[in-house]
py3Dmol code that shows the C-alpha trace and the ligand (Angstrom):
import py3Dmol

protein = """\
ATOM      1  CA  MET A   1     -42.380 228.690 107.812  1.00  0.00           C
ATOM      2  CA  ALA A   2     -42.237 231.127 104.898  1.00  0.00           C
ATOM      3  CA  GLU A   3     -41.816 229.583 101.454  1.00  0.00           C
ATOM      4  CA  ILE A   4     -38.204 229.223 100.304  1.00  0.00           C
ATOM      5  CA  ARG A   5     -37.606 231.472  97.278  1.00  0.00           C
ATOM      6  CA  LYS A   6     -33.940 232.367  97.486  1.00  0.00           C
ATOM      7  CA  VAL A   7     -31.055 229.960  98.002  1.00  0.00           C
ATOM      8  CA  MET A   8     -27.411 230.669  98.613  1.00  0.00           C
ATOM      9  CA  VAL A   9     -25.090 227.840  97.559  1.00  0.00           C
ATOM     10  CA  ILE A  10     -21.625 227.869  99.096  1.00  0.00           C
ATOM     11  CA  GLY A  11     -19.078 226.080  96.932  1.00  0.00           C
ATOM     12  CA  ALA A  12     -19.210 226.003  93.129  1.00  0.00           C
ATOM     13  CA  GLY A  13     -17.542 222.619  92.687  1.00  0.00           C
ATOM     14  CA  GLN A  14     -19.080 219.408  91.383  1.00  0.00           C
ATOM     15  CA  MET A  15     -21.839 219.329  94.019  1.00  0.00           C
ATOM     16  CA  GLY A  16     -22.422 223.062  94.539  1.00  0.00           C
ATOM     17  CA  SER A  17     -22.779 223.837  90.839  1.00  0.00           C
ATOM     18  CA  GLY A  18     -25.222 220.933  90.450  1.00  0.00           C
ATOM     19  CA  ILE A  19     -27.285 222.167  93.401  1.00  0.00           C
ATOM     20  CA  ALA A  20     -27.303 225.720  91.986  1.00  0.00           C
ATOM     21  CA  GLN A  21     -28.437 224.363  88.615  1.00  0.00           C
ATOM     22  CA  VAL A  22     -31.372 222.331  89.915  1.00  0.00           C
ATOM     23  CA  ALA A  23     -32.426 225.155  92.254  1.00  0.00           C
ATOM     24  CA  ALA A  24     -32.457 227.676  89.389  1.00  0.00           C
ATOM     25  CA  GLU A  25     -34.288 225.184  87.154  1.00  0.00           C
ATOM     26  CA  ALA A  26     -36.926 224.907  89.894  1.00  0.00           C
ATOM     27  CA  GLY A  27     -37.511 228.665  89.649  1.00  0.00           C
ATOM     28  CA  LEU A  28     -35.581 229.669  92.763  1.00  0.00           C
ATOM     29  CA  GLN A  29     -33.300 232.701  92.948  1.00  0.00           C
ATOM     30  CA  VAL A  30     -29.743 231.493  93.524  1.00  0.00           C
ATOM     31  CA  VAL A  31     -26.577 233.123  94.822  1.00  0.00           C
ATOM     32  CA  LEU A  32     -23.609 230.930  93.944  1.00  0.00           C
ATOM     33  CA  ASN A  33     -20.655 231.610  96.202  1.00  0.00           C
ATOM     34  CA  ASP A  34     -17.059 230.420  96.301  1.00  0.00           C
ATOM     35  CA  ILE A  35     -13.787 231.811  97.587  1.00  0.00           C
ATOM     36  CA  GLN A  36     -12.448 232.600  94.095  1.00  0.00           C
ATOM     37  CA  ASP A  37     -14.249 233.838  91.012  1.00  0.00           C
ATOM     38  CA  GLU A  38     -12.281 231.315  88.949  1.00  0.00           C
ATOM     39  CA  PHE A  39     -14.021 228.452  90.811  1.00  0.00           C
ATOM     40  CA  ILE A  40     -17.423 230.081  90.270  1.00  0.00           C
ATOM     41  CA  GLN A  41     -16.753 230.497  86.536  1.00  0.00           C
ATOM     42  CA  ARG A  42     -15.761 226.838  86.290  1.00  0.00           C
ATOM     43  CA  GLY A  43     -19.015 225.829  88.012  1.00  0.00           C
ATOM     44  CA  LEU A  44     -21.047 228.108  85.764  1.00  0.00           C
ATOM     45  CA  ALA A  45     -19.408 226.604  82.675  1.00  0.00           C
ATOM     46  CA  VAL A  46     -20.584 223.135  83.771  1.00  0.00           C
ATOM     47  CA  ILE A  47     -24.105 224.461  84.375  1.00  0.00           C
ATOM     48  CA  ARG A  48     -24.162 226.090  80.913  1.00  0.00           C
ATOM     49  CA  LYS A  49     -22.954 222.859  79.317  1.00  0.00           C
ATOM     50  CA  ASN A  50     -25.651 220.798  81.092  1.00  0.00           C
ATOM     51  CA  LEU A  51     -28.404 223.258  80.142  1.00  0.00           C
ATOM     52  CA  GLN A  52     -27.192 223.452  76.552  1.00  0.00           C
ATOM     53  CA  ARG A  53     -27.402 219.658  76.334  1.00  0.00           C
ATOM     54  CA  ALA A  54     -31.010 219.856  77.543  1.00  0.00           C
ATOM     55  CA  VAL A  55     -31.708 222.473  74.847  1.00  0.00           C
ATOM     56  CA  ASP A  56     -30.008 220.380  72.156  1.00  0.00           C
ATOM     57  CA  LYS A  57     -32.086 217.376  73.190  1.00  0.00           C
ATOM     58  CA  GLY A  58     -35.283 219.441  72.989  1.00  0.00           C
ATOM     59  CA  ARG A  59     -36.032 219.194  76.732  1.00  0.00           C
ATOM     60  CA  MET A  60     -35.589 222.942  77.272  1.00  0.00           C
ATOM     61  CA  GLY A  61     -36.060 226.041  75.144  1.00  0.00           C
ATOM     62  CA  GLN A  62     -33.261 228.552  74.553  1.00  0.00           C
ATOM     63  CA  GLU A  63     -35.304 231.230  76.352  1.00  0.00           C
ATOM     64  CA  GLU A  64     -35.829 229.012  79.356  1.00  0.00           C
ATOM     65  CA  MET A  65     -32.103 228.331  79.478  1.00  0.00           C
ATOM     66  CA  ALA A  66     -31.447 232.066  79.548  1.00  0.00           C
ATOM     67  CA  ALA A  67     -34.045 232.482  82.311  1.00  0.00           C
ATOM     68  CA  VAL A  68     -32.453 229.709  84.400  1.00  0.00           C
ATOM     69  CA  LEU A  69     -29.004 231.288  84.031  1.00  0.00           C
ATOM     70  CA  GLY A  70     -30.533 234.684  84.805  1.00  0.00           C
ATOM     71  CA  ARG A  71     -31.670 233.386  88.183  1.00  0.00           C
ATOM     72  CA  ILE A  72     -28.077 232.583  89.201  1.00  0.00           C
ATOM     73  CA  GLU A  73     -26.208 235.492  90.716  1.00  0.00           C
ATOM     74  CA  THR A  74     -22.591 234.949  91.759  1.00  0.00           C
ATOM     75  CA  SER A  75     -20.389 236.363  94.477  1.00  0.00           C
ATOM     76  CA  CYS A  76     -17.172 235.659  96.350  1.00  0.00           C
ATOM     77  CA  GLN A  77     -18.659 237.394  99.412  1.00  0.00           C
ATOM     78  CA  LEU A  78     -20.780 235.356 101.807  1.00  0.00           C
ATOM     79  CA  ASP A  79     -22.890 238.385 102.729  1.00  0.00           C
ATOM     80  CA  ALA A  80     -24.163 238.640  99.130  1.00  0.00           C
ATOM     81  CA  GLY A  81     -26.733 235.990 100.045  1.00  0.00           C
ATOM     82  CA  SER A  82     -27.555 237.234 103.537  1.00  0.00           C
ATOM     83  CA  ASP A  83     -31.219 237.748 102.589  1.00  0.00           C
ATOM     84  CA  ALA A  84     -31.592 234.208 101.230  1.00  0.00           C
ATOM     85  CA  ASP A  85     -34.123 231.885 102.890  1.00  0.00           C
ATOM     86  CA  ILE A  86     -31.638 229.028 103.002  1.00  0.00           C
ATOM     87  CA  ALA A  87     -27.894 228.526 102.636  1.00  0.00           C
ATOM     88  CA  ILE A  88     -26.785 225.171 101.281  1.00  0.00           C
ATOM     89  CA  GLU A  89     -23.134 224.627 102.057  1.00  0.00           C
ATOM     90  CA  ALA A  90     -21.248 222.399  99.605  1.00  0.00           C
ATOM     91  CA  ALA A  91     -17.660 223.324 100.435  1.00  0.00           C
ATOM     92  CA  THR A  92     -14.720 221.010 100.990  1.00  0.00           C
ATOM     93  CA  GLU A  93     -15.450 217.977 103.158  1.00  0.00           C
ATOM     94  CA  ASN A  94     -13.411 219.282 106.089  1.00  0.00           C
ATOM     95  CA  MET A  95     -14.940 219.895 109.508  1.00  0.00           C
ATOM     96  CA  ASP A  96     -12.882 222.992 110.394  1.00  0.00           C
ATOM     97  CA  ILE A  97     -13.731 224.651 107.077  1.00  0.00           C
ATOM     98  CA  LYS A  98     -17.421 223.832 107.515  1.00  0.00           C
ATOM     99  CA  LEU A  99     -17.504 225.063 111.123  1.00  0.00           C
ATOM    100  CA  GLY A 100     -15.905 228.356 110.015  1.00  0.00           C
ATOM    101  CA  ILE A 101     -18.504 228.777 107.254  1.00  0.00           C
ATOM    102  CA  PHE A 102     -21.420 228.005 109.573  1.00  0.00           C
ATOM    103  CA  ARG A 103     -20.180 230.492 112.203  1.00  0.00           C
ATOM    104  CA  LYS A 104     -20.057 233.175 109.498  1.00  0.00           C
ATOM    105  CA  LEU A 105     -23.432 232.209 108.024  1.00  0.00           C
ATOM    106  CA  ASP A 106     -24.993 232.369 111.469  1.00  0.00           C
ATOM    107  CA  GLU A 107     -23.712 235.937 111.842  1.00  0.00           C
ATOM    108  CA  LEU A 108     -24.624 237.080 108.332  1.00  0.00           C
ATOM    109  CA  MET A 109     -27.879 235.362 107.368  1.00  0.00           C
ATOM    110  CA  LYS A 110     -31.272 236.694 108.372  1.00  0.00           C
ATOM    111  CA  GLY A 111     -32.601 235.240 111.623  1.00  0.00           C
ATOM    112  CA  ASP A 112     -35.170 232.864 110.145  1.00  0.00           C
ATOM    113  CA  ALA A 113     -32.875 231.484 107.418  1.00  0.00           C
ATOM    114  CA  ILE A 114     -32.171 227.754 107.361  1.00  0.00           C
ATOM    115  CA  LEU A 115     -28.533 226.645 107.293  1.00  0.00           C
ATOM    116  CA  ALA A 116     -28.086 223.355 105.436  1.00  0.00           C
ATOM    117  CA  SER A 117     -24.992 221.304 104.737  1.00  0.00           C
ATOM    118  CA  ASN A 118     -24.476 218.964 101.803  1.00  0.00           C
ATOM    119  CA  THR A 119     -21.899 217.075 103.862  1.00  0.00           C
ATOM    120  CA  SER A 120     -21.645 213.440 102.855  1.00  0.00           C
ATOM    121  CA  SER A 121     -20.836 212.192 106.344  1.00  0.00           C
ATOM    122  CA  LEU A 122     -19.858 214.862 108.880  1.00  0.00           C
ATOM    123  CA  PRO A 123     -22.116 215.237 111.949  1.00  0.00           C
ATOM    124  CA  ILE A 124     -24.899 217.790 111.475  1.00  0.00           C
ATOM    125  CA  THR A 125     -25.372 218.072 115.244  1.00  0.00           C
ATOM    126  CA  GLU A 126     -21.770 219.215 115.705  1.00  0.00           C
ATOM    127  CA  ILE A 127     -22.064 221.729 112.859  1.00  0.00           C
ATOM    128  CA  ALA A 128     -25.314 223.045 114.371  1.00  0.00           C
ATOM    129  CA  ALA A 129     -23.663 223.478 117.767  1.00  0.00           C
ATOM    130  CA  VAL A 130     -21.414 226.323 116.544  1.00  0.00           C
ATOM    131  CA  THR A 131     -24.465 228.390 115.577  1.00  0.00           C
ATOM    132  CA  ARG A 132     -27.049 230.193 117.702  1.00  0.00           C
ATOM    133  CA  ARG A 133     -29.800 228.511 115.693  1.00  0.00           C
ATOM    134  CA  PRO A 134     -29.217 224.728 115.952  1.00  0.00           C
ATOM    135  CA  GLU A 135     -32.920 224.076 115.365  1.00  0.00           C
ATOM    136  CA  GLN A 136     -32.516 225.674 111.906  1.00  0.00           C
ATOM    137  CA  VAL A 137     -29.504 223.566 110.894  1.00  0.00           C
ATOM    138  CA  ILE A 138     -30.018 220.440 108.782  1.00  0.00           C
ATOM    139  CA  GLY A 139     -28.263 218.113 106.347  1.00  0.00           C
ATOM    140  CA  MET A 140     -29.269 218.160 102.701  1.00  0.00           C
ATOM    141  CA  HIS A 141     -27.176 215.482 101.052  1.00  0.00           C
ATOM    142  CA  PHE A 142     -27.457 215.474  97.265  1.00  0.00           C
ATOM    143  CA  MET A 143     -25.971 212.682  95.154  1.00  0.00           C
ATOM    144  CA  ASN A 144     -23.511 213.079  92.314  1.00  0.00           C
ATOM    145  CA  PRO A 145     -24.273 213.957  89.503  1.00  0.00           C
ATOM    146  CA  VAL A 146     -26.836 216.236  91.135  1.00  0.00           C
ATOM    147  CA  PRO A 147     -28.866 217.007  87.978  1.00  0.00           C
ATOM    148  CA  VAL A 148     -29.398 213.277  87.345  1.00  0.00           C
ATOM    149  CA  MET A 149     -29.698 211.579  90.734  1.00  0.00           C
ATOM    150  CA  LYS A 150     -33.139 211.567  92.317  1.00  0.00           C
ATOM    151  CA  LEU A 151     -32.241 211.330  95.995  1.00  0.00           C
ATOM    152  CA  VAL A 152     -31.734 213.949  98.671  1.00  0.00           C
ATOM    153  CA  GLU A 153     -30.951 212.459 102.056  1.00  0.00           C
ATOM    154  CA  VAL A 154     -32.366 214.955 104.551  1.00  0.00           C
ATOM    155  CA  ILE A 155     -30.540 214.626 107.847  1.00  0.00           C
ATOM    156  CA  ARG A 156     -32.026 215.809 111.098  1.00  0.00           C
ATOM    157  CA  GLY A 157     -29.511 217.043 113.642  1.00  0.00           C
ATOM    158  CA  LEU A 158     -30.354 216.466 117.282  1.00  0.00           C
ATOM    159  CA  ALA A 159     -32.032 219.888 117.572  1.00  0.00           C
ATOM    160  CA  THR A 160     -33.503 220.281 114.048  1.00  0.00           C
ATOM    161  CA  SER A 161     -37.122 221.459 114.326  1.00  0.00           C
ATOM    162  CA  ASP A 162     -40.024 219.728 112.588  1.00  0.00           C
ATOM    163  CA  ALA A 163     -40.856 222.963 110.729  1.00  0.00           C
ATOM    164  CA  VAL A 164     -37.330 223.170 109.300  1.00  0.00           C
ATOM    165  CA  TYR A 165     -37.382 219.485 108.353  1.00  0.00           C
ATOM    166  CA  THR A 166     -40.692 219.967 106.519  1.00  0.00           C
ATOM    167  CA  ALA A 167     -39.487 223.107 104.707  1.00  0.00           C
ATOM    168  CA  VAL A 168     -36.337 221.338 103.489  1.00  0.00           C
ATOM    169  CA  HIS A 169     -38.245 218.205 102.501  1.00  0.00           C
ATOM    170  CA  GLU A 170     -40.584 220.402 100.416  1.00  0.00           C
ATOM    171  CA  LEU A 171     -37.638 222.286  98.911  1.00  0.00           C
ATOM    172  CA  ALA A 172     -35.983 219.032  97.809  1.00  0.00           C
ATOM    173  CA  GLU A 173     -39.234 217.911  96.170  1.00  0.00           C
ATOM    174  CA  LYS A 174     -39.579 221.299  94.461  1.00  0.00           C
ATOM    175  CA  MET A 175     -36.083 220.752  93.081  1.00  0.00           C
ATOM    176  CA  GLY A 176     -37.367 217.558  91.471  1.00  0.00           C
ATOM    177  CA  LYS A 177     -35.824 215.202  94.024  1.00  0.00           C
ATOM    178  CA  THR A 178     -37.167 212.588  96.387  1.00  0.00           C
ATOM    179  CA  ALA A 179     -36.348 213.442  99.987  1.00  0.00           C
ATOM    180  CA  VAL A 180     -35.643 210.643 102.446  1.00  0.00           C
ATOM    181  CA  GLU A 181     -35.492 211.347 106.169  1.00  0.00           C
ATOM    182  CA  VAL A 182     -32.437 210.094 108.017  1.00  0.00           C
ATOM    183  CA  ASN A 183     -31.040 210.661 111.497  1.00  0.00           C
ATOM    184  CA  ASP A 184     -27.600 211.975 112.275  1.00  0.00           C
ATOM    185  CA  PHE A 185     -25.166 209.050 112.550  1.00  0.00           C
ATOM    186  CA  PRO A 186     -21.769 208.698 110.868  1.00  0.00           C
ATOM    187  CA  GLY A 187     -22.175 208.296 107.098  1.00  0.00           C
ATOM    188  CA  PHE A 188     -25.977 208.665 107.446  1.00  0.00           C
ATOM    189  CA  VAL A 189     -27.486 205.822 105.359  1.00  0.00           C
ATOM    190  CA  SER A 190     -26.114 206.385 101.845  1.00  0.00           C
ATOM    191  CA  ASN A 191     -22.431 206.401 102.661  1.00  0.00           C
ATOM    192  CA  ARG A 192     -22.652 203.963 105.562  1.00  0.00           C
ATOM    193  CA  VAL A 193     -23.837 201.366 103.078  1.00  0.00           C
ATOM    194  CA  LEU A 194     -22.037 202.495  99.901  1.00  0.00           C
ATOM    195  CA  LEU A 195     -18.538 203.233 101.171  1.00  0.00           C
ATOM    196  CA  PRO A 196     -17.858 199.932 102.963  1.00  0.00           C
ATOM    197  CA  MET A 197     -18.788 198.236  99.661  1.00  0.00           C
ATOM    198  CA  ILE A 198     -16.313 200.427  97.768  1.00  0.00           C
ATOM    199  CA  ASN A 199     -13.668 199.887 100.476  1.00  0.00           C
ATOM    200  CA  GLU A 200     -14.189 196.127 100.197  1.00  0.00           C
ATOM    201  CA  ALA A 201     -13.748 196.333  96.416  1.00  0.00           C
ATOM    202  CA  ILE A 202     -10.437 198.147  97.041  1.00  0.00           C
ATOM    203  CA  TYR A 203      -9.408 195.349  99.447  1.00  0.00           C
ATOM    204  CA  CYS A 204     -10.106 192.920  96.596  1.00  0.00           C
ATOM    205  CA  VAL A 205      -7.580 194.811  94.440  1.00  0.00           C
ATOM    206  CA  TYR A 206      -5.128 195.053  97.363  1.00  0.00           C
ATOM    207  CA  GLU A 207      -5.307 191.323  98.065  1.00  0.00           C
ATOM    208  CA  GLY A 208      -5.066 190.398  94.395  1.00  0.00           C
ATOM    209  CA  VAL A 209      -8.511 188.784  94.281  1.00  0.00           C
ATOM    210  CA  ALA A 210      -9.143 190.285  90.844  1.00  0.00           C
ATOM    211  CA  THR A 211      -8.266 193.242  88.637  1.00  0.00           C
ATOM    212  CA  PRO A 212     -10.219 196.510  88.959  1.00  0.00           C
ATOM    213  CA  GLU A 213     -11.852 195.795  85.588  1.00  0.00           C
ATOM    214  CA  ALA A 214     -12.955 192.322  86.724  1.00  0.00           C
ATOM    215  CA  ILE A 215     -14.326 193.607  90.050  1.00  0.00           C
ATOM    216  CA  ASP A 216     -16.325 196.318  88.292  1.00  0.00           C
ATOM    217  CA  GLU A 217     -17.611 193.838  85.723  1.00  0.00           C
ATOM    218  CA  VAL A 218     -18.823 191.493  88.479  1.00  0.00           C
ATOM    219  CA  MET A 219     -20.802 194.251  90.185  1.00  0.00           C
ATOM    220  CA  LYS A 220     -22.160 195.720  86.941  1.00  0.00           C
ATOM    221  CA  LEU A 221     -23.273 192.524  85.284  1.00  0.00           C
ATOM    222  CA  GLY A 222     -23.925 190.520  88.443  1.00  0.00           C
ATOM    223  CA  MET A 223     -25.699 193.123  90.526  1.00  0.00           C
ATOM    224  CA  ASN A 224     -26.973 195.507  87.873  1.00  0.00           C
ATOM    225  CA  HIS A 225     -25.068 198.469  89.316  1.00  0.00           C
ATOM    226  CA  PRO A 226     -24.781 201.257  86.715  1.00  0.00           C
ATOM    227  CA  MET A 227     -21.070 201.647  87.523  1.00  0.00           C
ATOM    228  CA  GLY A 228     -18.662 199.227  89.150  1.00  0.00           C
ATOM    229  CA  PRO A 229     -17.489 200.221  92.666  1.00  0.00           C
ATOM    230  CA  LEU A 230     -13.973 201.198  91.547  1.00  0.00           C
ATOM    231  CA  THR A 231     -15.230 203.347  88.667  1.00  0.00           C
ATOM    232  CA  LEU A 232     -17.636 204.900  91.150  1.00  0.00           C
ATOM    233  CA  ALA A 233     -14.799 205.488  93.645  1.00  0.00           C
ATOM    234  CA  ASP A 234     -12.809 207.309  90.937  1.00  0.00           C
ATOM    235  CA  PHE A 235     -15.929 209.313  90.095  1.00  0.00           C
ATOM    236  CA  ILE A 236     -16.601 210.303  93.743  1.00  0.00           C
ATOM    237  CA  GLY A 237     -12.894 211.073  94.335  1.00  0.00           C
ATOM    238  CA  LEU A 238     -10.586 208.782  96.291  1.00  0.00           C
ATOM    239  CA  ASP A 239      -9.820 211.546  98.809  1.00  0.00           C
ATOM    240  CA  THR A 240     -13.543 211.871  99.519  1.00  0.00           C
ATOM    241  CA  CYS A 241     -13.892 208.078  99.788  1.00  0.00           C
ATOM    242  CA  LEU A 242     -11.030 207.998 102.307  1.00  0.00           C
ATOM    243  CA  ALA A 243     -12.464 210.915 104.278  1.00  0.00           C
ATOM    244  CA  ILE A 244     -15.831 209.142 104.560  1.00  0.00           C
ATOM    245  CA  MET A 245     -14.216 205.862 105.630  1.00  0.00           C
ATOM    246  CA  GLU A 246     -12.272 207.790 108.310  1.00  0.00           C
ATOM    247  CA  VAL A 247     -15.542 209.284 109.594  1.00  0.00           C
ATOM    248  CA  LEU A 248     -17.084 205.795 109.821  1.00  0.00           C
ATOM    249  CA  TYR A 249     -13.958 204.316 111.439  1.00  0.00           C
ATOM    250  CA  GLU A 250     -13.665 207.166 113.955  1.00  0.00           C
ATOM    251  CA  GLY A 251     -17.392 207.417 114.581  1.00  0.00           C
ATOM    252  CA  PHE A 252     -18.047 203.745 115.310  1.00  0.00           C
ATOM    253  CA  ARG A 253     -14.538 202.664 116.413  1.00  0.00           C
ATOM    254  CA  ASP A 254     -15.214 199.397 114.649  1.00  0.00           C
ATOM    255  CA  SER A 255     -12.513 197.667 112.602  1.00  0.00           C
ATOM    256  CA  LYS A 256     -15.052 196.724 109.930  1.00  0.00           C
ATOM    257  CA  TYR A 257     -14.729 200.320 108.686  1.00  0.00           C
ATOM    258  CA  ARG A 258     -10.894 200.285 108.486  1.00  0.00           C
ATOM    259  CA  PRO A 259      -9.906 202.161 105.309  1.00  0.00           C
ATOM    260  CA  CYS A 260      -7.975 199.901 102.945  1.00  0.00           C
ATOM    261  CA  PRO A 261      -4.215 200.726 103.015  1.00  0.00           C
ATOM    262  CA  LEU A 262      -4.275 200.824  99.208  1.00  0.00           C
ATOM    263  CA  LEU A 263      -6.856 203.610  99.320  1.00  0.00           C
ATOM    264  CA  ARG A 264      -4.565 205.610 101.650  1.00  0.00           C
ATOM    265  CA  LYS A 265      -1.608 204.968  99.358  1.00  0.00           C
ATOM    266  CA  TYR A 266      -3.453 206.198  96.258  1.00  0.00           C
ATOM    267  CA  VAL A 267      -4.571 209.353  98.042  1.00  0.00           C
ATOM    268  CA  LYS A 268      -1.011 210.013  99.273  1.00  0.00           C
ATOM    269  CA  ALA A 269       0.223 209.567  95.696  1.00  0.00           C
ATOM    270  CA  GLY A 270      -2.273 212.159  94.484  1.00  0.00           C
ATOM    271  CA  TRP A 271      -4.211 209.501  92.572  1.00  0.00           C
ATOM    272  CA  LEU A 272      -7.594 210.922  93.438  1.00  0.00           C
ATOM    273  CA  GLY A 273      -9.635 209.423  90.616  1.00  0.00           C
ATOM    274  CA  LYS A 274     -11.187 211.131  87.630  1.00  0.00           C
ATOM    275  CA  LYS A 275     -10.497 214.678  88.821  1.00  0.00           C
ATOM    276  CA  SER A 276      -6.721 214.114  89.038  1.00  0.00           C
ATOM    277  CA  GLY A 277      -6.524 212.020  85.855  1.00  0.00           C
ATOM    278  CA  ARG A 278      -5.676 208.799  87.666  1.00  0.00           C
ATOM    279  CA  GLY A 279      -7.213 206.520  90.267  1.00  0.00           C
ATOM    280  CA  PHE A 280      -8.044 202.884  89.699  1.00  0.00           C
ATOM    281  CA  TYR A 281      -8.207 203.852  86.039  1.00  0.00           C
ATOM    282  CA  VAL A 282      -6.383 206.436  83.920  1.00  0.00           C
ATOM    283  CA  TYR A 283      -8.340 209.372  82.455  1.00  0.00           C
ATOM    284  CA  ASN A 284      -7.272 211.701  79.686  1.00  0.00           C
TER     285      ASN A 284
END
"""
ligand_1 = """\
54
CAA
N -23.994 216.019 84.959
C -25.180 216.148 84.361
N -25.753 215.185 83.609
C -25.068 214.027 83.491
C -23.833 213.805 84.103
C -23.277 214.866 84.870
N -22.109 214.759 85.514
N -23.404 212.558 83.809
C -24.353 212.007 83.027
N -25.353 212.883 82.839
C -26.580 212.679 82.051
C -26.232 212.480 80.629
O -26.158 213.704 79.942
C -27.392 211.653 80.130
O -28.496 212.506 79.887
P -29.419 212.264 78.610
O -30.255 211.087 78.971
O -30.177 213.517 78.513
O -28.495 212.019 77.475
C -27.740 210.766 81.322
O -27.181 211.440 82.482
C -27.149 209.396 81.201
O -25.755 209.539 80.983
P -24.877 208.591 80.059
O -25.740 207.959 79.019
O -23.662 209.333 79.649
O -24.284 207.496 81.029
P -24.994 206.496 82.004
O -26.287 206.011 81.496
O -23.913 205.550 82.385
O -25.329 207.381 83.307
C -24.672 207.990 85.448
C -24.356 208.077 83.983
C -26.024 208.633 85.748
C -23.594 208.770 86.200
C -24.710 206.478 85.875
O -23.525 205.859 85.491
C -24.914 206.252 87.344
O -26.035 206.315 87.850
N -23.818 206.012 88.076
C -23.857 205.841 89.520
C -23.901 207.199 90.155
C -23.922 207.112 91.636
O -23.905 206.058 92.256
N -23.924 208.272 92.276
C -23.884 208.368 93.689
C -22.461 208.627 94.057
S -22.278 208.628 95.795
C -22.672 210.157 96.228
O -22.875 211.047 95.489
C -22.731 210.333 97.682
C -21.508 210.766 98.335
O -21.635 211.477 99.307
C -20.164 210.297 97.980
"""
view = py3Dmol.view(width=600, height=400)
view.addModel(protein, "pdb")
view.setStyle({"model": 0}, {"cartoon": {"style": "trace"}})
view.addModel(ligand_1, "xyz")
view.setStyle({"model": 1}, {"stick": {}})
view.zoomTo()
view.show()
């Protein structure tokens, strides 16, 4: 397969902007796309802030920062990146939205382009099935915060070719990440293991076993986790946590994945964690 030089990133939110940043830092040309310019500008502001911190800390020169930013082109039109070698979709975690994007990408992108999704738990095989190139569809699951976390879970759909897997594995490594190969099952590995732990921590709050602070303290000091599970849930977004639990519950039809009623209640209340100002904790 030809070397990947140009990347289109769909979605300029928390994940998409991070992916665009690390791709541009790795020397790749990037087209950052979202449905509204306002969202793109917000993503770019985060990228600028992250790069400026690297400059301030002496890890990057001012000229290099300008060069990195210069490699990021933006557009609200999906066809702006039609000549890219890969599209990495990081839009909302909603199957219908993703299927719509992949149908369009399949029409617009050049024939040998790879179509990747940063989905945290939706089935790659089902996404691939709406395209005419299922062997070129793959999961590329980055962790949050993307610039800091080392892992990319690379998920093979049922039809993903070995050549596409290898190209994406190499791309992840070029972006400074460690790629780990995983097959397509609900939640893959990362969220199949992480989310039931978070859900269980929420059950502990629900059942009055301990306060959120105490639960987080136990996991931080007792298990050496950098963040307690409830802080992490707020950081991921409680709506995303619920969506992943629903995928596990639906996908395996096993009651061990039942989302905690308290998690549902918080999401219904609009308490989505850090991004909404309130979750298990209050943010200013
Ligand atoms: N963007 C960019 N850089 C960031 C950042 C962000 N959002 N947050 C922190 N950093 C950088 C800081 O600038 C700092 O860099 P320097 O060393 O250059 O100063 C470095 O990371 C460490 O940050 P802090 O000292 O502020 O705080 P910390 O040591 O507590 O680290 C953390 C912050 C890396 C987020 C750490 O708390 C951690 O690892 N938390 C767990 C994160 C995690 O589990 N992520 C996976 C979430 S699950 C997921 O993503 C999958 C999914 O599908 C839901």
